[in-house]
C-alpha positions as CSV (number, residue, x, y, z in Angstrom):
1,M,-6.1,13.5,35.9
2,L,-2.8,12.2,34.5
3,G,-1.3,12.2,38.0
4,G,-4.2,10.0,39.2
5,I,-3.6,7.5,36.4
6,V,0.1,7.3,37.1
7,D,-0.5,6.7,40.8
8,K,-3.1,4.0,40.1
9,C,-0.7,2.3,37.6
10,K,2.0,2.2,40.2
11,E,-0.3,0.2,42.5
12,Y,-0.4,-2.6,39.9
13,G,3.2,-2.4,38.8
14,M,2.3,-0.7,35.5
15,E,4.2,1.9,33.6
16,T,2.8,5.1,32.1
17,K,4.1,6.2,28.7
18,T,2.9,8.6,26.0
19,M,2.2,8.2,22.3
20,Y,1.4,10.7,19.6
21,I,-1.4,9.5,17.2
22,G,-1.4,11.2,13.8
23,R,-0.2,11.3,10.3
24,D,3.1,12.9,11.1
25,T,5.5,12.2,14.0
26,K,5.9,14.7,16.8
27,G,7.9,14.6,20.0
28,L,6.0,14.9,23.3
29,T,7.3,16.3,26.5
30,I,4.9,15.3,29.3
31,A,6.2,15.3,32.8
32,V,4.6,14.0,36.0
33,G,6.4,15.3,39.0
34,N,10.1,15.4,38.1
35,A,9.9,12.5,35.7
36,V,9.4,12.9,31.9
37,L,7.2,10.1,30.5
38,K,8.8,8.0,27.8
39,Q,7.2,8.4,24.3
40,V,6.6,5.2,22.3
41,S,5.6,4.5,18.7
42,K,3.6,1.3,19.6
43,Y,2.4,-0.7,22.6
44,S,0.4,-3.9,23.3
45,Y,-2.9,-3.4,25.2
46,L,-4.9,-6.5,26.1
47,G,-3.4,-8.4,23.2
48,H,-3.9,-5.6,20.7
49,M,-1.0,-3.8,19.0
50,I,-1.7,0.0,19.2
51,T,0.4,2.1,16.8
52,E,0.8,5.8,16.0
53,S,-1.1,5.5,12.8
54,V,-3.9,3.5,14.5
55,A,-3.9,1.2,11.4
56,A,-5.1,-2.4,11.8
57,L,-2.6,-3.9,9.4
58,K,0.2,-4.5,11.9
59,E,-2.2,-6.0,14.4
60,V,-3.7,-8.3,11.8
61,Q,-0.2,-9.5,10.6
62,I,0.7,-10.3,14.2
63,L,-2.6,-12.1,14.7
64,I,-2.1,-14.1,11.5
65,E,1.2,-15.4,12.7
66,K,-0.2,-16.3,16.1
67,T,-3.1,-18.1,14.4
68,R,-0.8,-19.9,12.0
69,Q,1.1,-21.3,14.9
70,K,-2.1,-22.4,16.6
71,F,-3.1,-24.2,13.4
72,L,0.2,-26.0,13.1
73,E,-0.1,-27.0,16.8
74,N,-3.4,-28.8,16.0
75,N,-2.0,-31.6,13.8
76,E,-5.2,-33.5,14.4
77,L,-6.8,-31.3,11.7
78,L,-4.6,-32.9,9.1
79,R,-5.5,-36.5,9.8
80,R,-7.2,-38.3,6.9
81,D,-9.5,-40.3,9.2
82,I,-11.3,-37.2,10.4
83,G,-14.3,-36.1,8.4
84,L,-14.3,-32.8,6.5
85,N,-17.3,-31.4,8.5
86,T,-15.4,-32.1,11.8
87,K,-12.3,-30.5,10.4
88,N,-14.2,-27.4,9.4
89,R,-15.9,-27.1,12.8
90,T,-12.6,-27.5,14.6
91,L,-10.9,-25.0,12.4
92,A,-13.6,-22.4,13.0
93,C,-13.7,-23.0,16.7
94,F,-10.1,-23.3,17.7
95,V,-8.2,-21.4,15.0
96,L,-10.2,-18.9,13.0
97,S,-12.1,-17.8,16.1
98,V,-8.9,-16.1,17.2
99,F,-9.7,-13.4,14.7
100,N,-12.9,-12.5,16.5
101,Y,-10.9,-10.9,19.3
102,G,-10.6,-7.2,18.5
103,C,-12.1,-7.4,15.0
104,K,-14.8,-4.9,15.8
105,A,-12.2,-2.2,16.3
106,W,-10.3,-2.7,13.0
107,T,-10.4,-0.5,10.0
108,Y,-10.7,-2.9,7.0
109,S,-8.5,-1.4,4.3
110,K,-8.1,-3.4,1.0
111,T,-4.7,-4.6,2.2
112,V,-6.2,-5.8,5.5
113,Q,-9.0,-7.6,3.7
114,K,-6.5,-9.3,1.3
115,K,-4.4,-10.5,4.3
116,I,-7.3,-12.1,6.0
117,Q,-8.6,-13.8,2.8
118,T,-5.1,-15.0,1.9
119,F,-4.6,-16.5,5.4
120,E,-8.0,-18.2,5.3
121,M,-7.2,-19.8,2.0
122,W,-3.8,-21.0,3.5
123,C,-5.8,-22.8,6.2
124,Y,-8.1,-24.5,3.8
125,R,-5.3,-25.6,1.5
126,K,-3.5,-27.1,4.6
127,L,-6.7,-28.7,5.7
128,L,-7.3,-30.3,2.3
129,K,-3.6,-31.1,1.8
130,V,-3.5,-29.1,-1.4
131,P,0.0,-27.7,-1.8
132,C,0.5,-24.2,-3.3
133,T,2.2,-25.8,-6.3
134,V,-1.1,-27.5,-7.3
135,K,-3.0,-25.1,-9.5
136,K,-6.4,-24.7,-7.8
137,T,-8.3,-21.5,-7.8
138,N,-9.6,-20.1,-4.5
139,K,-13.2,-20.8,-5.7
140,E,-12.3,-24.5,-6.3
141,I,-10.7,-24.7,-2.8
142,I,-13.7,-23.2,-1.1
143,Q,-16.0,-25.7,-3.0
144,M,-13.7,-28.6,-2.0
145,A,-13.7,-27.4,1.7
146,D,-17.5,-27.0,1.6
147,V,-17.2,-23.6,3.3
148,G,-20.3,-21.7,4.2
149,E,-19.8,-18.1,5.2
150,R,-16.3,-16.8,4.6
151,L,-14.2,-15.5,7.5
152,L,-14.1,-11.9,6.2
153,Q,-17.9,-11.7,5.9
154,Q,-18.2,-13.0,9.5
155,L,-15.8,-10.3,10.8
156,M,-17.7,-7.6,8.8
157,K,-21.0,-8.7,10.4
158,R,-19.5,-8.5,13.8
159,K,-18.3,-4.9,13.2
160,L,-21.6,-3.8,11.7
161,G,-23.5,-5.3,14.7
162,Y,-21.2,-3.4,17.1
163,A,-21.6,-0.2,15.2
164,G,-25.4,-0.5,15.4
165,H,-25.0,-1.2,19.1
166,I,-23.1,2.1,19.6
167,M,-25.5,4.2,17.4
168,R,-28.5,3.0,19.4
169,G,-26.8,4.3,22.5
170,S,-26.8,0.8,24.1
171,S,-23.1,1.3,25.1
172,G,-23.8,4.6,26.8
173,P,-23.4,8.2,25.6
174,L,-19.6,8.4,25.7
175,L,-19.0,5.9,22.8
176,H,-21.9,7.4,20.8
177,I,-20.4,10.9,21.2
178,S,-16.9,9.7,20.3
179,L,-18.3,8.1,17.1
180,E,-20.7,10.8,15.9
181,G,-19.7,13.9,17.9
182,K,-18.2,17.1,16.4
183,I,-15.3,19.1,17.8
184,E,-15.8,22.8,17.9
185,G,-13.0,25.1,16.7
186,K,-11.1,26.0,13.5
187,R,-10.9,23.2,11.0
188,L,-7.3,22.2,10.3
189,K,-6.1,22.1,6.8
190,R,-6.1,18.6,5.4
191,G,-2.8,17.1,4.5
192,Q,-1.8,16.1,0.9
193,G,-2.8,12.7,-0.5
194,R,-5.9,10.6,-0.2
195,P,-7.6,10.8,3.2
196,R,-6.9,7.9,5.5
197,R,-9.7,5.3,5.8
198,N,-11.3,5.5,9.1
199,W,-13.5,3.2,11.2
200,M,-16.8,4.7,10.0
201,D,-15.8,4.4,6.3
202,D,-16.3,0.6,6.6
203,V,-19.8,1.0,8.1
204,K,-20.9,3.4,5.4
205,E,-19.4,1.3,2.6
206,W,-20.9,-2.0,3.8
């Protein structure tokens, strides 16, 4: 199977590398023919940053920086002769919509949620020309911006909708099995510390 993947990748000028996903770090020695595949700790796939820990934080941080640049490129949003409603619609369409890409696959830890909320408030402060030195609470900023549904709530809805889609089997049996299937065999001893939050924890909590 791996040999077939390598051959197909070569047709399109792609490289084949390995990555160990888990709490600890392990070295892998996987060879195809006479060549040992290079092991990496992270890689970019279709715009997503995949890491050994499979945590969403790194990807969200990268996405925030990309979105921040996109916001600053659209200086029209800061013009005073544009109505607030138009500004909000433009912000949602051309800036915050960037977060919709890949959001269904994230695990929303408290840190990730805080990052998203902080960035959203940065956008609204810029939009309203309210500097950080001006003491305004987030609630006041949201009221001034006349915001409807918050960004984080929109992303949560998208993930819940996707989870329901998988559980109904609409995406085929493979995704359903990978989400709810059980692996036979001896149960490994759990490591020390609090269990890492996983994808389904969000669905159960929300």
